[in-house]
MDTraj code that builds the backbone (N, CA, C; nanometers):
import mdtraj as md
import numpy as np

residues = "UNK UNK UNK UNK UNK UNK UNK UNK UNK UNK UNK UNK UNK UNK UNK UNK UNK UNK UNK UNK UNK UNK UNK UNK UNK UNK UNK UNK UNK UNK UNK UNK UNK UNK UNK UNK UNK UNK UNK UNK UNK UNK UNK UNK UNK UNK UNK UNK UNK UNK UNK UNK UNK UNK UNK UNK UNK UNK UNK UNK UNK UNK UNK UNK UNK UNK UNK UNK UNK UNK UNK UNK UNK UNK UNK UNK UNK UNK UNK UNK UNK UNK".split()
xyz = np.array([
    [0.0849, -0.1175, 0.0000],
    [0.0000, 0.0000, 0.0000],
    [0.0889, 0.1231, 0.0000],
    [0.0625, 0.2163, -0.0882],
    [0.1348, 0.3419, -0.0884],
    [0.0367, 0.4557, -0.0719],
    [0.0863, 0.5670, -0.0232],
    [-0.0015, 0.6815, -0.0050],
    [0.0810, 0.8084, 0.0064],
    [0.0140, 0.9193, -0.0055],
    [0.0752, 1.0492, 0.0151],
    [0.0471, 1.0929, 0.1582],
    [0.1067, 1.2008, 0.1999],
    [0.0810, 1.2546, 0.3333],
    [-0.0461, 1.3387, 0.3312],
    [-0.1040, 1.3603, 0.4493],
    [-0.2177, 1.4519, 0.4604],
    [-0.1713, 1.5914, 0.4201],
    [-0.2515, 1.6585, 0.3400],
    [-0.2217, 1.7939, 0.2943],
    [-0.3415, 1.8814, 0.3269],
    [-0.3154, 1.9977, 0.3847],
    [-0.4245, 2.0915, 0.4116],
    [-0.4321, 2.1902, 0.2964],
    [-0.5470, 2.1878, 0.2257],
    [-0.5684, 2.2813, 0.1155],
    [-0.7178, 2.2990, 0.0924],
    [-0.7538, 2.4170, 0.0497],
    [-0.8937, 2.4496, 0.0195],
    [-0.9864, 2.4140, 0.1357],
    [-0.9442, 2.4462, 0.2565],
    [-1.0239, 2.4211, 0.3774],
    [-1.0577, 2.2742, 0.3989],
    [-0.9679, 2.1851, 0.3570],
    [-0.9835, 2.0420, 0.3833],
    [-0.8483, 1.9816, 0.4182],
    [-0.8532, 1.8680, 0.4854],
    [-0.7361, 1.7813, 0.4974],
    [-0.7557, 1.6732, 0.3925],
    [-0.6577, 1.6540, 0.3067],
    [-0.6705, 1.5614, 0.1948],
    [-0.5625, 1.4537, 0.2026],
    [-0.6028, 1.3318, 0.1662],
    [-0.5070, 1.2215, 0.1623],
    [-0.5514, 1.1233, 0.0546],
    [-0.4551, 1.0754, -0.0241],
    [-0.4831, 0.9729, -0.1249],
    [-0.4108, 0.8448, -0.0838],
    [-0.4863, 0.7363, -0.0773],
    [-0.4334, 0.6053, -0.0404],
    [-0.4414, 0.5136, -0.1616],
    [-0.3425, 0.4275, -0.1756],
    [-0.3434, 0.3294, -0.2845],
    [-0.3108, 0.1922, -0.2265],
    [-0.3941, 0.0945, -0.2591],
    [-0.3818, -0.0404, -0.2064],
    [-0.3511, -0.1394, -0.3179],
    [-0.3278, -0.2653, -0.2814],
    [-0.2971, -0.3679, -0.3818],
    [-0.4149, -0.3963, -0.4741],
    [-0.5372, -0.3882, -0.4187],
    [-0.6544, -0.4231, -0.4987],
    [-0.7797, -0.3604, -0.4377],
    [-0.8930, -0.3828, -0.5026],
    [-1.0199, -0.3262, -0.4575],
    [-1.0596, -0.3784, -0.3200],
    [-1.0382, -0.5064, -0.2953],
    [-1.0780, -0.5640, -0.1659],
    [-1.0063, -0.4957, -0.0502],
    [-0.8765, -0.4708, -0.0655],
    [-0.8021, -0.4030, 0.0408],
    [-0.8508, -0.2592, 0.0587],
    [-0.8772, -0.1913, -0.0514],
    [-0.9264, -0.0536, -0.0442],
    [-1.0617, -0.0489, 0.0252],
    [-1.1498, -0.1404, -0.0104],
    [-1.2838, -0.1408, 0.0484],
    [-1.2790, -0.1782, 0.1959],
    [-1.1952, -0.2738, 0.2323],
    [-1.1808, -0.3114, 0.3734],
    [-1.1320, -0.1917, 0.4556],
    [-1.0386, -0.1152, 0.4002],
    [-0.9904, 0.0057, 0.4659],
    [-1.1052, 0.1048, 0.4858],
    [-1.1880, 0.1222, 0.3835],
    [-1.3009, 0.2150, 0.3936],
    [-1.3987, 0.1720, 0.5027],
    [-1.4191, 0.0433, 0.5173],
    [-1.5087, -0.0060, 0.6234],
    [-1.4510, 0.0303, 0.7611],
    [-1.3200, 0.0097, 0.7780],
    [-1.2565, 0.0435, 0.9067],
    [-1.2651, 0.1933, 0.9337],
    [-1.2443, 0.2749, 0.8300],
    [-1.2566, 0.4203, 0.8459],
    [-1.4006, 0.4570, 0.8820],
    [-1.4965, 0.3951, 0.8163],
    [-1.6377, 0.4249, 0.8430],
    [-1.6739, 0.3978, 0.9883],
    [-1.6229, 0.2912, 1.0444],
    [-1.6521, 0.2577, 1.1843],
    [-1.5961, 0.3656, 1.2770],
    [-1.4722, 0.4079, 1.2529],
    [-1.4117, 0.5135, 1.3359],
    [-1.4838, 0.6466, 1.3171],
    [-1.5179, 0.6799, 1.1940],
    [-1.5879, 0.8060, 1.1664],
    [-1.7239, 0.8077, 1.2359],
    [-1.7935, 0.6959, 1.2335],
    [-1.9247, 0.6883, 1.2985],
    [-1.9114, 0.7063, 1.4493],
    [-1.8093, 0.6466, 1.5086],
    [-1.7863, 0.6628, 1.6532],
    [-1.7655, 0.8095, 1.6889],
    [-1.6991, 0.8831, 1.5998],
    [-1.6710, 1.0247, 1.6241],
    [-1.7846, 1.1153, 1.5765],
    [-1.8837, 1.0581, 1.5088],
    [-1.9899, 1.1364, 1.4447],
    [-1.9273, 1.2444, 1.3558],
    [-1.8292, 1.2010, 1.2768],
    [-1.7546, 1.2921, 1.1887],
    [-1.7253, 1.2164, 1.0599],
    [-1.7959, 1.2494, 0.9545],
    [-1.7976, 1.1667, 0.8346],
    [-1.7231, 1.2324, 0.7190],
    [-1.6341, 1.1571, 0.6540],
    [-1.5513, 1.2141, 0.5476],
    [-1.6239, 1.2237, 0.4143],
    [-1.5718, 1.3108, 0.3315],
    [-1.6034, 1.3083, 0.1894],
    [-1.4952, 1.2206, 0.1287],
    [-1.5359, 1.1190, 0.0517],
    [-1.4348, 1.0299, -0.0042],
    [-1.4799, 0.9698, -0.1347],
    [-1.3796, 0.9193, -0.2081],
    [-1.4072, 0.8475, -0.3315],
    [-1.3250, 0.7200, -0.3314],
    [-1.3720, 0.6237, -0.4075],
    [-1.3001, 0.4986, -0.4256],
    [-1.3128, 0.4573, -0.5714],
    [-1.1992, 0.4352, -0.6353],
    [-1.1947, 0.3778, -0.7690],
    [-1.0917, 0.2665, -0.7643],
    [-1.1391, 0.1445, -0.7815],
    [-1.0583, 0.0231, -0.7757],
    [-0.9718, 0.0205, -0.6496],
    [-0.8425, 0.0462, -0.6601],
    [-0.7545, 0.0321, -0.5434],
    [-0.7168, 0.1668, -0.4806],
    [-0.7820, 0.2732, -0.5237],
    [-0.7508, 0.4064, -0.4722],
    [-0.8655, 0.4613, -0.3875],
    [-0.8293, 0.5206, -0.2742],
    [-0.9251, 0.5874, -0.1865],
    [-0.8727, 0.7283, -0.1624],
    [-0.9566, 0.8278, -0.1891],
    [-0.9219, 0.9661, -0.1598],
    [-1.0172, 1.0161, -0.0527],
    [-0.9615, 1.0881, 0.0453],
    [-1.0411, 1.1374, 0.1577],
    [-1.0166, 1.2865, 0.1746],
    [-1.1264, 1.3600, 0.1923],
    [-1.1226, 1.5026, 0.2253],
    [-1.1947, 1.5202, 0.3581],
    [-1.1285, 1.5800, 0.4555],
    [-1.1890, 1.6041, 0.5864],
    [-1.2070, 1.7533, 0.6083],
    [-1.3248, 1.7914, 0.6559],
    [-1.3512, 1.9272, 0.7032],
    [-1.4678, 1.9172, 0.8001],
    [-1.4818, 2.0174, 0.8826],
    [-1.5887, 2.0161, 0.9832],
    [-1.7036, 2.1025, 0.9336],
    [-1.8115, 2.0371, 0.8937],
    [-1.9244, 2.1060, 0.8321],
    [-1.9915, 2.2040, 0.9277],
    [-2.0107, 2.1622, 1.0537],
    [-2.0813, 2.2504, 1.1477],
    [-1.9936, 2.3650, 1.1990],
    [-1.8684, 2.3716, 1.1532],
    [-1.7798, 2.4841, 1.1866],
    [-1.7590, 2.5724, 1.0633],
    [-1.8401, 2.5512, 0.9606],
    [-1.8295, 2.6330, 0.8404],
    [-1.7404, 2.5729, 0.7336],
    [-1.7304, 2.4392, 0.7329],
    [-1.6501, 2.3687, 0.6320],
    [-1.5034, 2.4125, 0.6330],
    [-1.4471, 2.4126, 0.7521],
    [-1.3049, 2.4415, 0.7677],
    [-1.2387, 2.3245, 0.8388],
    [-1.1067, 2.3225, 0.8400],
    [-1.0322, 2.2182, 0.9094],
    [-1.0232, 2.2548, 1.0569],
    [-1.0644, 2.1611, 1.1412],
    [-1.0595, 2.1818, 1.2857],
    [-0.9832, 2.0664, 1.3510],
    [-0.9709, 2.0739, 1.4820],
    [-0.9042, 1.9675, 1.5577],
    [-0.9746, 1.8334, 1.5357],
    [-1.1050, 1.8373, 1.5160],
    [-1.1815, 1.7147, 1.4900],
    [-1.1286, 1.6429, 1.3651],
    [-1.0948, 1.7183, 1.2637],
    [-1.0417, 1.6607, 1.1402],
    [-0.9040, 1.5996, 1.1644],
    [-0.8211, 1.6708, 1.2381],
    [-0.6869, 1.6189, 1.2674],
    [-0.6948, 1.4904, 1.3508],
    [-0.7919, 1.4841, 1.4425],
    [-0.8088, 1.3630, 1.5243],
    [-0.8519, 1.2451, 1.4380],
    [-0.9454, 1.2687, 1.3461],
    [-0.9896, 1.1598, 1.2586],
    [-0.8751, 1.1182, 1.1658],
    [-0.7997, 1.2129, 1.1141],
    [-0.6857, 1.1795, 1.0277],
    [-0.5867, 1.0912, 1.1032],
    [-0.5622, 1.1230, 1.2291],
    [-0.4703, 1.0434, 1.3103],
    [-0.5246, 0.9022, 1.3297],
    [-0.6557, 0.8908, 1.3542],
    [-0.7176, 0.7577, 1.3692],
    [-0.7057, 0.6786, 1.2384],
    [-0.7271, 0.7458, 1.1263],
    [-0.7167, 0.6803, 0.9959],
    [-0.5742, 0.6303, 0.9746],
    [-0.4767, 0.7139, 1.0045],
    [-0.3370, 0.6710, 0.9909],
    [-0.3088, 0.5486, 1.0788],
    [-0.3675, 0.5450, 1.1979],
    [-0.3499, 0.4318, 1.2881],
    [-0.4059, 0.3036, 1.2309],
    [-0.5101, 0.3125, 1.1490],
    [-0.5702, 0.1938, 1.0880],
    [-0.4724, 0.1267, 0.9906],
    [-0.3837, 0.2043, 0.9351],
    [-0.2866, 0.1497, 0.8397],
    [-0.1812, 0.0656, 0.9098],
    [-0.1621, 0.0892, 1.0386],
    [-0.0617, 0.0150, 1.1142],
    [-0.1203, -0.1080, 1.1827],
    [-0.2520, -0.1150, 1.1894],
    [-0.3177, -0.2299, 1.2580],
    [-0.3078, -0.3576, 1.1776],
])
top = md.Topology()
chain = top.add_chain()
for i, resn in enumerate(residues, 1):
    res = top.add_residue(resn, chain, resSeq=i)
    for name in ("N", "CA", "C"):
        top.add_atom(name, md.element.get_by_symbol(name[0]), res)
traj = md.Trajectory(xyz[None], top)
């Protein structure tokens, strides 16, 4: 699995992940969904085959990057090490 680092731009935290195949990408999305639901903080994301792109921003704070986004990004990064 390869990926870029989180980048803050256009009032979002952005990260692109690349996996070996669709199954790995989808399994990752399921793990992210569980963590996001626990935090009641849901990402904007896309998935095409083995690629997952995630944009984080806090909607109820005016669609800007907040500590909530950084916390979810950290949890997402932790999922890659599990």
